[in-house]
C-alpha positions in Angstrom: 0.0 0.0 0.0 1.5 3.4 -1.0 2.3 5.8 1.9 -0.1 8.7 2.3 2.6 11.5 1.8 6.0 12.2 0.3 7.8 13.4 3.5 8.2 11.8 6.9 6.4 14.6 8.9 3.5 14.6 6.4 3.1 10.8 6.9 3.0 11.4 10.6 0.5 14.2 10.2 -1.7 12.1 8.0 -1.7 9.2 10.6 -2.3 11.6 13.5 -5.5 12.9 11.8 -6.7 9.4 11.1 -5.8 7.7 14.4 -6.3 10.7 16.7 -6.6 9.4 20.3 -5.0 6.0 19.6 -1.7 5.2 21.2 1.4 5.6 19.1 4.1 5.6 21.8 4.5 3.9 25.2 7.1 4.5 27.9 7.4 3.5 31.5 7.5 6.1 34.2 7.5 5.4 38.0 6.8 1.7 37.3 3.7 2.5 35.2 3.5 2.3 31.4 2.1 5.6 29.8 0.4 5.9 26.5 1.1 8.9 24.2 -1.6 9.3 21.6 -1.1 10.4 18.0 -3.1 13.6 18.7 -1.2 14.6 21.8 2.2 14.0 20.1 1.0 16.0 17.0 0.1 18.9 19.4 3.6 18.8 21.0 5.3 18.6 17.6 3.4 21.7 16.3 4.4 23.7 19.3 8.0 22.7 19.2 8.1 23.3 15.5 6.9 26.9 16.2 9.6 27.3 18.8 12.4 26.0 16.5 11.2 28.4 13.7 11.5 31.3 16.2 15.1 30.2 16.8 15.6 30.5 13.1 15.7 26.8 12.1 14.6 26.3 8.5 15.2 24.4 5.4 18.5 22.6 5.3 19.6 23.5 8.8 21.1 20.7 10.8 19.9 19.9 14.3 21.6 17.1 16.3 19.7 14.9 18.7 21.6 13.4 21.7 19.2 11.3 23.7 18.2 7.8 24.7 15.1 6.4 23.0 11.8 7.9 24.1 8.9 10.1 23.0 11.1 13.2 23.2 13.3 11.8 20.4 10.3 11.4 18.1 8.8 14.8 18.9 12.1 16.6 18.2 12.7 14.6 15.1 9.3 15.4 13.6 9.5 19.1 14.6 12.9 19.6 12.8 11.9 17.6 9.7 8.6 19.6 9.5 10.6 22.8 9.0 12.6 21.2 6.2 15.5 20.8 8.6 18.0 17.9 8.7 18.3 15.6 11.8 21.8 14.5 12.8 21.5 11.7 15.4 24.2 11.2 18.0 24.9 8.1 20.1 24.9 8.8 23.8 27.8 6.3 24.1 30.0 8.2 21.6 33.3 9.6 22.9 34.2 13.3 22.8 36.4 13.0 19.7 33.7 11.3 17.7 30.9 13.6 18.9 33.0 16.6 18.1 33.8 15.3 14.6 30.1 14.7 13.8 28.9 18.1 15.1 31.8 19.9 13.3 31.5 17.9 10.1 27.7 18.3 9.8 27.7 22.0 10.7 24.9 21.4 13.2 23.4 24.7 14.5 21.8 23.1 17.6 22.0 20.0 19.8 18.8 18.7 21.4 19.9 16.7 24.5 17.9 14.9 27.1 19.3 14.9 30.7 21.8 17.1 32.6 24.6 14.5 32.0 24.3 14.8 28.2 24.1 18.6 28.3 27.3 18.5 30.4 28.8 16.2 27.7 28.1 18.7 25.0 29.6 21.5 27.1 32.7 19.4 27.5 33.3 19.5 23.8 34.3 23.1 23.9 33.5 25.7 21.2 32.5 24.5 17.8 32.3 27.0 14.9 28.7 26.3 13.8 27.1 25.2 17.1 24.9 28.1 18.4 23.4 26.4 21.4 21.6 23.4 23.0 18.0 22.5 23.7 17.4 20.7 27.0 14.5 18.3 26.3 14.1 16.8 29.8 11.4 17.9 32.3 12.7 20.3 34.9 15.7 21.4 32.8 17.1 24.9 33.4 18.1 27.4 30.8 21.6 28.8 31.1 24.2 30.8 29.2 27.9 30.8 29.5 30.9 31.3 27.3 30.8 27.6 26.3 27.2 26.9 25.4 23.8 28.6 25.6 21.1 26.3 26.7 17.3 26.8 26.2 14.6 24.3 27.2 12.1 22.6 25.0 9.4 23.8 27.4 10.4 27.4 26.8 10.5 27.4 23.1 7.2 25.4 22.9 5.4 28.5 24.3 5.6 30.2 21.0 2.8 30.1 18.4 2.5 26.6 16.9 4.0 26.4 13.4 1.8 26.2 10.4 2.1 23.9 7.4 4.9 21.4 6.9 7.5 22.4 4.4 9.8 20.4 2.1 9.6 17.6 -0.5 10.5 14.0 -1.0 13.9 14.7 -2.6 15.0 17.0 0.3 17.7 15.8 2.7 16.1 14.4 5.9 19.0 13.2 7.9 22.8 12.8 8.1 23.5 9.4 9.7 27.2 9.0 10.4 28.7 5.6 9.8 29.9 3.6 12.8 33.5 4.2 11.9 34.7 0.6 12.2 37.8 1.3 10.1 38.1 5.1 10.1 36.4 8.4 11.1 32.6 8.4 10.6 31.2 9.7 7.3 27.8 11.5 7.0 25.4 9.4 4.9 22.9 11.8 3.2 19.4 10.2 3.1 16.4 12.0 1.7 12.8 11.6 2.7 12.2 9.5 -0.4 15.2 7.2 0.5 13.8 6.5 3.9 10.1 6.3 3.0 10.7 4.0 0.0 12.5 1.6 2.4 9.7 1.9 5.0 7.1 1.1 2.4 9.0 -2.0 1.2 9.5 -3.1 4.8 5.8 -2.6 5.5 4.8 -4.7 2.5 7.3 -7.5 3.4 6.4 -7.8 7.1 2.7 -7.1 6.7 2.6 -4.7 9.7 -0.7 -3.2 10.8 -2.4 -1.0 13.4 -2.5 -3.9 16.0 1.2 -4.5 15.9 3.6 -3.3 18.7 7.3 -3.1 18.8 9.6 -3.0 21.8 12.3 -0.5 21.0 15.7 -0.8 22.6 18.3 -0.4 19.8 19.3 3.3 19.6 17.1 5.3 17.3 20.3 7.0 16.2 21.1 3.8 14.2 19.6 3.5 10.7 18.1 0.1 11.4 16.0 1.1 14.4 15.3 4.5 12.9 13.8 3.2 9.6 12.5 -0.2 10.5 11.7 0.3 14.2 10.3 3.9 14.0 9.3 5.2 10.6 8.0 1.8 9.3 5.9 1.4 12.5 4.7 5.0 12.1 3.6 4.2 8.5 1.8 1.1 9.7 -0.2 3.1 12.4 1.2 0.6 14.9 2.6 1.3 18.4 6.2 1.6 19.7 6.9 0.8 23.4 10.3 2.0 24.6 12.3 -0.4 26.8 13.6 1.0 30.1 17.1 -0.2 29.3 19.0 -3.3 28.3 18.8 -4.9 31.7 15.0 -4.5 31.8 14.4 -6.0 28.3 13.3 -9.5 29.6 10.8 -7.9 32.0 9.5 -5.4 29.4 9.0 -8.1 26.8 6.6 -9.8 29.2 4.9 -6.6 30.2 4.0 -5.2 26.8 4.0 -8.4 24.8 5.2 -6.9 21.5 4.5 -8.5 18.1 7.7 -7.3 16.5 11.2 -6.9 18.1 14.3 -5.6 16.3 17.5 -6.9 17.7 21.2 -7.5 17.0 23.0 -10.9 17.1 24.9 -10.2 20.3 21.8 -10.1 22.4 20.4 -13.3 20.9 23.8 -14.9 21.5 23.5 -14.0 25.2 20.1 -15.8 25.3 21.5 -18.8 23.5 24.4 -19.1 25.9 22.0 -18.8 28.9 19.8 -21.6 27.5 22.9 -23.8 26.8 24.3 -23.2 30.3 20.9 -24.3 31.8 21.0 -27.4 29.6 24.6 -28.2 30.5 23.7 -27.9 34.2 20.7 -30.2 34.0 20.4 -34.0 34.5 21.5 -36.5 31.9 17.9 -37.4 31.1 17.0 -33.7 30.5 20.1 -33.2 28.3 19.1 -36.2 26.2 15.5 -34.9 25.8 16.8 -31.5 24.8 19.0 -33.0 22.1 16.1 -35.0 20.8 13.9 -31.9 20.8 16.5 -29.8 19.1 17.0 -32.3 16.3 13.2 -32.6 15.8 12.8 -28.8 15.9 15.5 -28.2 13.3 13.8 -30.8 11.0 10.5 -29.1 11.5 11.9 -25.6 10.8 13.2 -26.9 7.5 9.6 -27.4 6.4 8.4 -24.2 7.9 11.1 -22.1 6.3 10.0 -23.4 2.9 6.3 -22.9 3.5 5.8 -26.7 3.5 3.7 -29.0 5.6 5.3 -30.8 8.5 4.9 -34.6 8.3 2.3 -36.0 10.8 4.8 -38.0 12.9 7.2 -35.0 13.3 4.2 -32.8 14.1 3.2 -35.1 16.9 6.8 -35.1 18.3 6.9 -31.3 18.1 3.7 -31.1 20.1 5.4 -33.1 22.9 8.7 -31.2 22.7 6.8 -27.9 22.7 5.5 -28.7 26.1 8.6 -30.3 27.5 11.3 -27.9 26.2 10.4 -25.2 23.7 7.7 -23.3 25.5 10.2 -21.9 28.0 12.4 -20.5 25.3 9.5 -19.2 23.3 8.1 -17.5 26.5 11.2 -15.3 26.8 9.8 -13.2 24.0 6.1 -13.0 25.1 3.1 -14.7 23.7 2.3 -12.4 20.8 5.7 -12.3 19.0 5.3 -12.4 15.1 8.7 -11.3 14.0 12.0 -11.3 15.8 14.2 -9.4 13.3 18.0 -9.7 13.6 20.2 -7.3 11.7 23.5 -5.3 12.0 25.8 -8.3 11.8 25.6 -12.0 10.8 23.6 -14.2 13.2 25.6 -17.4 14.2 23.9 -20.4 12.6 23.7 -22.3 15.9 21.7 -19.4 17.5 19.4 -19.2 14.5 18.8 -23.0 14.5 18.0 -23.1 18.3 15.4 -20.2 18.0 13.9 -21.7 14.8 13.7 -25.1 16.4 11.9 -23.5 19.4 9.4 -21.9 16.9 10.6 -18.4 17.8 9.6 -16.6 14.6 13.1 -15.2 13.8 14.0 -13.6 10.5 17.5 -12.4 9.5 18.0 -9.4 7.3 20.8 -7.4 5.7 21.3 -3.7 5.2 23.7 -0.8 5.4 23.2 2.8 6.4 23.9 3.9 2.8 20.8 1.9 1.7 18.5 3.5 4.3 19.2 0.7 5.5 17.3 -2.6 4.6 18.3 -4.4 1.5 17.1 -8.0 2.0 15.3 -10.1 4.5 14.2 -13.7 5.1 10.5 -14.0 5.5 8.2 -16.6 7.1 7.8 -19.5 4.7 10.7 -18.1 2.6 13.7 -18.5 4.8 17.1 -20.1 4.2 19.3 -20.4 7.3 22.7 -19.0 6.7 21.4 -16.5 4.2 20.2 -12.9 4.7 17.2 -13.4 2.5 16.1 -11.9 -0.8 15.9 -8.3 -1.8 13.0 -6.1 -0.8 10.6 -4.9 -3.6 12.2 -2.1 -5.6 15.8 -3.1 -4.6 18.0 -4.4 -7.4 21.2 -6.4 -6.7 24.1 -7.8 -8.7 27.7 -8.9 -8.1 31.0 -7.9 -9.6 33.5 -10.6 -10.7 35.1 -10.7 -7.2 31.7 -11.3 -5.7 31.1 -7.8 -4.2 27.4 -7.0 -3.8 26.0 -4.0 -5.6 22.7 -2.4 -4.7 20.5 0.0 -6.6 17.1 1.5 -5.8 15.2 4.5 -4.4 16.6 3.8 -1.0 20.2 4.3 -1.9 21.8 7.5 -0.4 22.6 10.7 -2.2 26.2 10.4 -1.1 28.6 11.2 1.8 28.3 14.7 3.1 31.1 16.9 1.8 33.1 13.9 0.5 32.9 13.8 -3.2 35.8 11.4 -3.7 34.6 9.0 -1.1 31.1 9.1 -2.7 32.4 8.3 -6.1 34.3 5.3 -4.6 31.0 3.7 -3.5 28.4 5.1 -5.9 29.1 4.6 -9.6 27.6 6.5 -12.5 24.7 4.0 -13.0 23.6 4.5 -9.4 24.9 1.2 -8.1 26.1 1.2 -4.4 29.2 -0.8 -3.9 28.6 -2.4 -0.5 32.0 -3.9 0.2 30.4 -7.2 1.1 31.4 -10.4 -0.8 28.4 -12.6 -1.4 27.0 -15.6 -3.2 23.5 -15.3 -4.7 21.8 -18.7 -5.2 19.4 -19.6 -8.0 16.4 -18.6 -5.8 17.9 -15.1 -5.2 19.0 -15.7 -1.6 22.0 -13.7 -0.5 24.8 -15.4 1.5 27.5 -13.1 2.8 30.9 -14.7 2.7 33.4 -11.9 3.4 33.9 -8.2 4.0 36.0 -6.7 1.2 37.4 -3.8 3.3 38.1 -5.9 6.4 40.1 -8.6 4.7 43.4 -9.4 6.4 46.2 -9.9 3.9 49.0 -11.9 5.5 52.6 -11.2 4.5 52.6 -14.4 2.5 49.8 -13.0 0.3 46.9 -15.1 1.7 43.5 -13.3 2.3 41.6 -14.0 5.4 38.3 -12.8 6.8 38.7 -11.8 10.5 34.9 -11.5 11.0 34.4 -15.1 10.0 37.1 -16.3 12.5 35.8 -14.0 15.3 32.3 -15.6 14.9 33.8 -19.1 15.2 35.9 -18.1 18.3 33.0 -16.3 20.1 30.8 -19.4 19.5 33.0 -21.3 22.0 31.3 -21.1 25.4 34.5 -20.1 27.1 35.2 -17.2 24.8 33.0 -14.0 25.1 34.7 -11.8 22.5 37.6 -12.0 20.0 39.5 -9.6 17.7 41.6 -11.3 15.1 44.7 -9.5 13.9 47.5 -10.1 11.5 47.3 -7.7 8.5 50.7 -7.8 6.7 52.0 -10.2 9.4 53.2 -13.7 8.9 50.4 -15.3 10.8 47.1 -14.6 12.6 46.8 -13.8 16.3 43.8 -12.9 18.5 42.8 -10.8 21.4 40.5 -12.9 23.5 38.0 -11.9 26.2 37.1 -15.0 28.3 33.5 -15.8 29.2 34.0 -15.6 33.0 30.4 -16.8 33.7 30.8 -20.0 31.7 34.3 -20.5 33.2 33.0 -20.4 36.8 33.1 -24.2 37.2 36.6 -24.7 35.7 37.9 -21.7 37.7 36.5 -23.2 40.9 38.4 -26.4 40.3 41.6 -24.4 39.8 40.9 -22.5 43.0 40.6 -19.2 41.1 36.9 -18.3 41.8 36.4 -14.8 43.1 39.8 -13.6 41.8 40.0 -10.3 39.9 39.9 -10.8 36.1 43.5 -9.4 35.8 44.7 -12.1 38.1 42.7 -14.8 36.5 44.0 -14.2 33.0 47.6 -14.1 34.2 47.4 -17.7 35.5 49.1 -20.1 33.0 46.5 -22.8 33.7 43.7 -20.4 32.4 45.8 -19.7 29.4 46.3 -23.4 28.7 42.5 -23.9 29.1 41.7 -21.3 26.4 44.7 -22.5 24.3 43.0 -26.0 24.2 39.8 -24.5 22.9 41.6 -22.6 20.2 43.5 -25.7 19.1 40.1 -27.4 18.6 38.8 -24.5 16.6 42.0 -24.5 14.5 41.5 -28.1 13.4 38.6 -27.1 11.1 40.6 -24.2 9.6 43.2 -23.9 6.9 46.8 -23.2 7.8 46.4 -19.5 6.8 43.3 -19.2 9.0 44.7 -20.8 12.1 45.2 -18.7 15.2 48.9 -19.0 16.0 48.9 -17.0 19.2 46.6 -15.0 21.4 46.5 -12.6 24.3 43.8 -12.8 27.0 42.1 -9.6 28.1 40.6 -8.9 31.5 37.8 -6.6 30.3 35.4 -6.8 27.4 35.2 -4.5 24.4 32.3 -2.0 25.0 30.6 1.0 23.5 31.7 3.1 26.4 35.4 2.6 25.7 34.8 3.2 22.0 35.7 -0.4 20.9 32.2 -1.4 19.8 29.7 0.3 17.6 26.1 0.8 18.8 25.2 -2.5 17.0 28.1 -4.2 18.9 30.5 -4.5 15.9 34.2 -4.2 16.5 35.8 -0.8 15.8 39.1 -2.4 14.8 41.0 0.9 14.5 40.2 1.7 18.2 40.9 -1.8 19.4 44.3 -1.7 17.7 45.1 1.7 19.3 44.1 0.5 22.8 46.0 -2.7 22.6 48.9 -1.6 20.5 51.6 -2.9 22.9 49.8 -6.3 23.4 49.6 -6.8 19.7 53.2 -5.9 19.1 54.2 -8.3 21.9 52.5 -11.1 20.0 54.7 -10.6 17.0 58.1 -10.0 18.7 60.8 -12.6 17.8 60.5 -15.6 20.0 56.9 -14.8 21.0 
């Protein structure tokens, strides 16, 4: 079904007129879930739009948003877009250097921040040439003015006359979303209203979302995946968004709001997988045997489901039994109404996918990139191939180069990188094809399988090419390894930085008398190193000589967003990791190491 308007704020306005008092957003305050109706939000947006206009914000002006997910994010976004402005989302976890780069590069005139801590963070950046001030969006915020930053409040500027009609057109720039900077400084991806809405419309058609659907939002709206698929697509469907309280409260929030759709990233599903497997490993022999039987049956049944086929009668009877004995507990984690659990941002390990599919958790894996606004392909119910990222959305064209690199073309593909003509020409050719940098195989049915990342290939000194991401997925699949970063570009062999999974190591550490020791002390014990070394030797058996991990260094603390080593979708920022662990990496390659 075509969307009712050509710009994002006009789509919202159309839905607000139609749906009026129905709930669009939900958040939890003082332990109670609150509903925010379309009409009430529309009123807030109009007032804020009037205030922003009084501050001189108009067509093409950039306004940054620095806030956790919540109704305030949506209100500010819609108000800026309604004036023809350009929204520049910022991650609350970004470091000062990255935040300063984004604000400076985008030429943002204002930053809208939620919370005193984030206002303080903006102050700490110092003077920026284009930044005129900040808007404090949180209740009870105080206006202030000093030599560093002038701060006004959203309540203050919302007292002006509400703005009139929405301005702008579909080809106008809607947002600058800065890439996660896994290999260099972030670049501003220019996305128009048409780019985003064409992707939302294709998502809507593929998933069949409607007014009775509800999502639980916990990935940052600043990320293109959550922004388009978890916000604008839901808006276009007339459905409801419930904002999770935080990562720690997701399990409870899932049961409280019972969403029908959840967008997630593989790392969170891996954590659920590991928790399930720990429970199984700690159970009786009889329970472990029943679990293995159930898993085998569930995988067979999912094979039929994924192809839209009918499950044979005998297998159907076995599944009815295993559903009660085993799978209902796994399924219950996500609530009773879940229709789609959508995983994106990085490849989902096959063993995680198989467990969830076996338990009849309706999981679909997709693929996209910010430059494509962002969704390119998705597996759908009845049309799923495990290990693939699905087939292209309607309106999205794909093809491959001789080396297997995936090219994408369609109305969702970006205008280019902001202020970077050379970098734009490197990824967008004259025919409008976006060069993704991902190496893929496309089968006869059109399913895409990602095999490598062109720009993240390690070239060993002997000339062999190796994919670090592939090896890191293998390493992190081991229950005793939480995270891994494979290194070795222009070196003679591969090595790895390994973060042990201390939770899963609890029993072996107890036997070694190391329980309760600080992580730094634990990893320095040669017995722990030998334990991890044994796991790596087993992993190496299935690898070629070039792919084998020849040496490793154990790390006491995980890679995190806070220390800049992970992107908001929990992918490694290799450049930062290499900077932080430069001495450890060099030690791995010293003569005699």
